[in-house]
BALO-969845 format. One record per atom (N, C-alpha, C): residue in three letters; x, y, z. Coordinates in steps of 0.05 Angstrom, whole numbers, plus 5000, padded with zeros to 4 digits. Last residue first. Layout:
BEGIN
ALAXYZ ...
This chain:
BEGIN
ASN585684948702 ASN588484988707 ASN588885228726 GLU580284988698 GLU581284758712 GLU584284788719 LYS579885448668 LYS578785448695 LYS579985218711 ASN582085278620 ASN583385498634 ASN582485508664 ASN578484888603 ASN581184808610 ASN582585018626 LYS573985218594 LYS573885008614 LYS576684918623 PHE575785538553 PHE575085668578 PHE575085458601 ILE576385138513 ILE578785298522 ILE578185428549 LYS571184948508 LYS573284768517 LYS575784918527 THR568685408487 THR567785298513 THR569985108525 ILE571385458439 ILE571785668459 ILE570985558487 LYS569484998413 LYS572385028417 LYS572885238439 ASP563985088410 ASP564984858425 ASP567984888432 SER564085548377 SER562985558404 SER563985338421 VAL566185338330 VAL567585548344 VAL566685568373 VAL562084978317 VAL564784878321 VAL566485088337 ASN557585308313 ASN557685108333 ASN560485008339 LYS558985638269 LYS558385758295 LYS558585548318 PHE559685278227 PHE561885438236 PHE561485548264 SER557184618234 SER556684898228 SER558885068241 PHE557784078245 PHE559784208229 PHE558884488219 ASP553583868275 ASP556283828285 ASP558383998270 ARG548983998245 ARG549284088273 ARG552184078282 THR550083758196 THR549584048197 THR549884158226 ILE550283228212 ILE552683358201 ILE552383658203 GLU544983138227 GLU547083108246 GLU549583248237 GLU542383238178 GLU541683388202 GLU543883378223 LEU544582848145 LEU545283128140 LEU544583298164 GLU542382358161 GLU545282418167 GLU545882708164 GLY537282258144 GLY537682388170 GLY540482458177 SER536282078094 SER537281878113 SER537381988142 LEU534882538066 LEU532782348072 LEU533682138093 PHE540082778064 PHE537882908077 PHE535782708085 TYR543282428036 TYR544082488063 TYR541782618078 SER540781927994 SER540482208002 SER541282248031 TYR542581507941 TYR542681557970 TYR542581857975 ILE539581137893 ILE540481407899 ILE540281457929 LYS537780717853 LYS539780697874 LYS541080977879 LYS534880747809 LYS533480657833 LYS535380617856 ASP538680917772 ASP536181067775 ASP534680997800 GLY545180877803 GLY543080777786 GLY540480917791 ALA547981127841 ALA549180877831 ALA547280737812 TYR549381747869 TYR547881617848 TYR549381357839 ILE548382087927 ILE550181897915 ILE548581727895 LEU547582767948 LEU546382517938 LEU548582347924 HIS546583217998 HIS548683087983 HIS547682817974 ASP542783818007 ASP543083528006 ASP545583457992 LEU543184358022 LEU540584228022 LEU540783928022 LEU546884798056 LEU547284538042 LEU544684378044 LYS546485488049 LYS545285248060 LYS545985008043 VAL551585958063 VAL550085818042 VAL548985558055 ASN555486268090 ASN552586328093 ASN550886208070 ASN560686088090 ASN559886268068 ASN556886338068 ILE560885738132 ILE562585968133 ILE561686178113 SER557185348113 SER556585498138 SER558285758139 CYS559985138070 CYS557485268066 CYS556785448089 LEU564284908096 LEU564785118077 LEU562285278071 MET561584518128 MET563184728140 MET563684968121 GLN559284208088 GLN557584348107 GLN559084578120 LEU563883998063 LEU561984158048 LEU560284328067 GLU565883688105 GLU567483918094 GLU565684108079 ALA561783308109 ALA562383478132 ALA563983728123 THR562383068058 THR559883198065 THR560283388089 PHE567482848063 PHE566983048043 PHE564483208049 LEU566382458103 LEU568382678108 LEU567882908089 ARG562882138074 ARG561982268099 ARG563782508106 ASP566281958034 ASP563882108027 ASP562882258051 ASN569981668064 ASN570881908049 ASN568482078041 ASP566781248081 ASP567881438101 ASP568781688088 SER561281218033 SER563781128045 SER564681318066 PRO554281068026 PRO556481258029 PRO558981138042 ALA551480647977 ALA552080688005 ALA554480878008 CYS550380507925 CYS550180787932 CYS550780847961 ASP553580097880 ASP552780117908 ASP552780407916 GLY555680097831 GLY552980007833 GLY551880017861 SER560680317823 SER560580037833 SER557779927833 LEU560680837811 LEU560580657788 LEU560380367797 HIS557281337841 HIS558881097847 HIS558580907824 ASN557082057833 ASN556281777825 ASN558281577835 HIS554382607869 HIS556482477855 HIS555682187851 ALA551883257885 ALA551382977877 ALA553882867865 VAL549283777925 VAL551583647914 VAL550883357908 ILE545984387925 ILE545584097926 ILE548083977913 ILE545985007961 ILE547084827941 ILE546084547946 ALA542885667966 ALA543485397976 ALA544885237953 PHE543486167943 PHE542086147969 PHE542785877982 PRO550086307915 PRO547486167916 PRO546086197943 LYS554486597890 LYS552986697912 LYS550186567914 GLU558086497849 GLU555286457843 GLU553486577865 VAL563086617873 VAL562386727846 VAL559386717842 LEU563186357922 LEU563686647921 LEU562686767894 LEU562185827908 LEU560385957927 LEU560686267925 VAL566485707875 VAL563785687864 VAL561885847882 GLU570685787912 GLU570585947888 GLU567685947876 VAL569685367947 VAL569385637957 VAL569085827933 ILE571184947914 ILE568384967923 ILE567785247932 LYS576585057908 LYS574885047884 LYS571985077891 ASP578485007959 ASP578485277947 ASP576885287922 ALA578084457969 ALA576284647983 ALA576184917970 ARG578484037912 ARG579684197932 ARG577784397944 VAL575583427901 VAL575283707895 VAL576583867918 LYS576582797869 LYS576982967892 LYS576683257883 VAL574482157852 VAL574682437844 VAL574882607869 ASP574781497832 ASP575681687852 ASP575881967840 HIS574081107793 HIS572781077819 HIS573681277840 LEU576581297745 LEU574081137745 LEU572681147772 GLU578481967733 GLU579081717748 GLU576481557750 ASP577382447711 ASP577482217693 ASP578481957707 ASP576382827746 ASP579182807738 ASP579682557722 THR571083297751 THR571983027746 THR574883027738 PHE565683707768 PHE568583647773 PHE569083357767 ALA561084197748 ALA561883917750 ALA564883897753 THR555984627766 THR558884607763 THR559684317767 VAL550184957745 VAL551384687751 VAL554384707746 ARG545885467770 ARG548185377754 ARG549085107763 LYS540785507791 LYS542085747780 LYS544385667761 VAL534785197795 VAL537685147793 VAL538885377778 ARG529785417840 ARG530885407812 ARG533885367813 GLY527985487891 GLY528485217882 GLY529485197853 ASN527685997909 ASN525185877900 ASN525585597889 LYS532986147919 LYS531286097942 LYS528685957934 HIS537185787872 HIS535786027882 HIS533985947905 MET543085377877 MET540185417878 MET539385697886 CYS547885007843 CYS547385257858 CYS544385327855 TYR550084387848 TYR547784527837 TYR547284777854 ILE555884057831 ILE554684247851 ILE552484397837 GLU558083387822 GLU556683627811 GLU555583787834 ILE563282947808 ILE561983097829 ILE560683347816 THR564282307780 THR563882597776 THR562482717800 GLU567881767754 GLU566581887777 GLU566582187774 SER566081577687 SER568081637708 SER566681777730 LEU561781517655 LEU563781297655 LEU566081347675 LYS554881627661 LYS557581727665 LYS559581497668 GLY549681437659 GLY551381377637 GLY554281487639 ARG546781957697 ARG546381707683 ARG548281677660 LEU547282467717 LEU549482287722 LEU549082017708 ARG542682777703 ARG545382887700 ARG547582677700 MET538382457714 MET538682557687 MET541482657682 ALA539182377769 ALA539282147751 ALA539682237722 VAL538282907787 VAL540882777791 VAL541282537772 PHE532882947774 PHE534883127762 PHE537683017764 ASN530582567806 ASN530282547777 ASN532382717763 LYS531882777857 LYS532982517849 LYS532782477818 ILE528783257855 ILE531683267858 ILE532983007849 GLU523583057852 GLU524683207829 GLU527683227830 GLY523382817903 GLY522882657879 GLY524082797854 HIS524083247937 HIS526383057933 HIS525882857910 ASN521683857905 ASN521583647925 ASN523783447919 ARG522784237868 ARG520984317890 ARG520784097911 LEU526984517825 LEU526884277841 LEU525284337867 VAL526884727761 VAL525984807787 VAL525584547803 ALA531184917708 ALA529984707724 ALA529184817751 ILE533885287680 ILE530985327682 ILE529585107698 ASN539085127681 ASN538485397689 ASN535585457692 ALA538984627659 ALA539384647688 ALA538684927698 ALA538584747606 ALA536284617619 ALA536584647649 SER543684947599 SER541385117594 SER538885007608 LEU546484477607 LEU546884707625 LEU544584897623 ASN544784167565 ASN544184077592 ASN544484307612 VAL546984477523 VAL544084437525 VAL543284357553 ARG552384417534 ARG551184677536 ARG548184667538 LYS552783867526 LYS553483977552 LYS552284257556 MET551683837471 MET549783727490 MET550283827519 PHE556384067451 PHE553784197446 PHE551684107467 GLU559983687464 GLU560283947477 GLU557684097474 GLY558083267431 GLY558183237459 GLY558383497474 ILE558883497381 ILE556083447389 ILE555983407420 CYS564483507381 CYS562983757379 CYS560083717389 LYS565482957382 LYS566383127405 LYS564783387405 LEU563682807332 LEU562382707356 LEU562982867381 TYR567483097302 TYR564583137297 TYR562983047322 LEU572182867318 LEU571683157324 LEU568783217321 ALA571482357297 ALA571782397325 ALA571182677334 THR571382487242 THR568982367255 THR569082407285 SER576582667237 SER574382847231 SER571782747243 GLU579682207251 GLU579782447268 GLU577382637262 GLY575581617243 GLY577881787238 GLY577682037254 VAL573380997257 VAL572981277266 VAL575581427262 GLY574480477245 GLY572680627227 GLY572280917234 LYS575480257310 LYS575680197281 LYS573580337265 VAL577580717358 VAL575480537349 VAL575580497319 ALA581081107367 ALA582080837371 ALA580080627362 THR578381577363 THR579781487339 THR580981217342 LEU576581617416 LEU574681567394 LEU576081457370 LYS581181737443 LYS579881487449 LYS577781417428 ASP582282237422 ASP584282027418 ASP583081747425 VAL577782537440 VAL578282487411 VAL580182257407 ASP574182267496 ASP576282437484 ASP576782357455 ALA566982207505 ALA569682097501 ALA571582297489 ASP561782367509 ASP563682467529 ASP566582397524 LEU559282087469 LEU559382377466 LEU561182507486 VAL559681567490 VAL560881627464 VAL561281927462 GLY556581627537 GLY559381547539 GLY560981617513 SER551681727515 SER552981937530 SER555881877534 ILE550681217492 ILE550981457475 ILE552381677490 SER554980727525 SER552480867521 SER552881097502 GLY559880427522 GLY557680347540 GLY555080477535 PHE564480467493 PHE563980677512 PHE561480637529 THR564779997461 THR567180117473 THR566480297496 ASN559679907443 ASN560979687458 ASN563479797473 LEU558780387416 LEU557180327440 LEU558480097457 LEU562480337375 LEU562680557393 LEU561180497419 GLU560679877348 GLU563279877360 GLU563580097381 HIS555580047330 HIS555779827349 HIS558479827364 ALA557380447295 ALA555580517317 ALA555780297339 ILE560080137258 ILE561580327273 ILE559980417298 LEU555879847235 LEU557979707249 LEU559579897267 ASN552980277212 ASN551680107231 ASN553779957248 THR555080577171 THR555580667198 THR554380487220 ASN558080477113 ASN556080337130 ASN556680407159 ILE559481097079 ILE560380857094 ILE558080737111 ARG558781587059 ARG558881367040 ARG559781107053 PRO558681987099 PRO556481977080 PRO556481727062 LEU559982087158 LEU560981877140 LEU558781817119 GLY557482517182 GLY560382497184 GLY561582297165 ASN552082407172 ASN553182657163 ASN556282657163 TYR551481897196 TYR551081927167 TYR552382187157 LEU551681887251 LEU554181857237 LEU553881897206 LEU546381887266 LEU547982127272 LEU550582127256 ILE544881377252 ILE543881597236 ILE545581847241 GLU547781097292 GLU548181037263 GLU547281267246 LEU545281287337 LEU548081347333 LEU548781307303 LEU540181057330 LEU540481347332 LEU543381427326 GLU541780517331 GLU540580627306 GLU540680937306 HIS543580437382 HIS545480407360 HIS544380517334 ASP538780537411 ASP541080717414 ASP543080687390 HIS532980437368 HIS534880357389 HIS537280547390 LEU526880787356 LEU529680727349 LEU531280647373 GLY520980827352 GLY522480677372 GLY525280597364 ASP519381187310 ASP518780907310 ASP520580737328 ASP518181707291 ASP518681657319 ASP518181367326 ASN518081807238 ASN515581707249 ASN515881637279 LYS523381957229 LYS521182147223 LYS518582067237 LEU526081487240 LEU526581727256 LEU524181927253 LYS524081157200 LYS523681087228 LYS523981327246 ASP526081447156 ASP523181417159 ASP522481337188 TYR531581377163 TYR530481647165 TYR527381637169 MET531780827153 MET532480927180 MET531381207184 ARG530380817099 ARG528680677118 ARG529180777147 GLN534681107079 GLN531981217077 GLN530081087096 ARG538780747089 ARG538781007103 ARG535981137101 HIS537380327054 HIS537480287083 HIS537280547098 GLY538080587005 GLY535480477013 GLY535280427043 GLU543480717008 GLU541480927005 GLU538780827014 HIS546080217010 HIS546280397032 HIS544080617032 MET544780026959 MET543679886982 MET543780067007 
């Protein structure tokens, strides 16, 4: 019975016959579980991790906690997940982002289905080609922090013309928080010091819920207030003014 069912599933795959996520995952598991009904396991995995990307991003110990998934199957899925990250990175290296529509689509492709908050830095060439993607996550559901030295390290190693930064909100609300605004100001200052242009900071909460600091006009204000030259100039002006008054 399994053989007949599997052949029908292979036929659907061969004919590109609108496979559902659980069916694709079921077929994927055939190689790891050649004699077991993988349909139920596929459903369990999706119920546990929410999406195919969630399954492929999951740690081995979390995968093995799902009924029917042993260590070898978990390692099999983990390997595919790591493989997909390399594929996405390769795709990022040839992506060219020429306008904000393309930028939003790229951010959605990168952050869709993430189960923990993630910050990504897209290092850009002058022509709009994505040079490299660097992702930061600490597996906290609703909070991820990146130290300034880690951002500076990316800027010094990659030497990009510009960067785009994106992160996700799992709440479904893309409105920026006070911490998001502070982070954007810090990003701008670090970029200014290292002669790198901050093109945008985007907050992803769904394909139709993406906040852009550039499109909102906030980035223009932040760029003006937190450029290294302007901050130093303002500070020196205040010092001279105070000295004259005293």
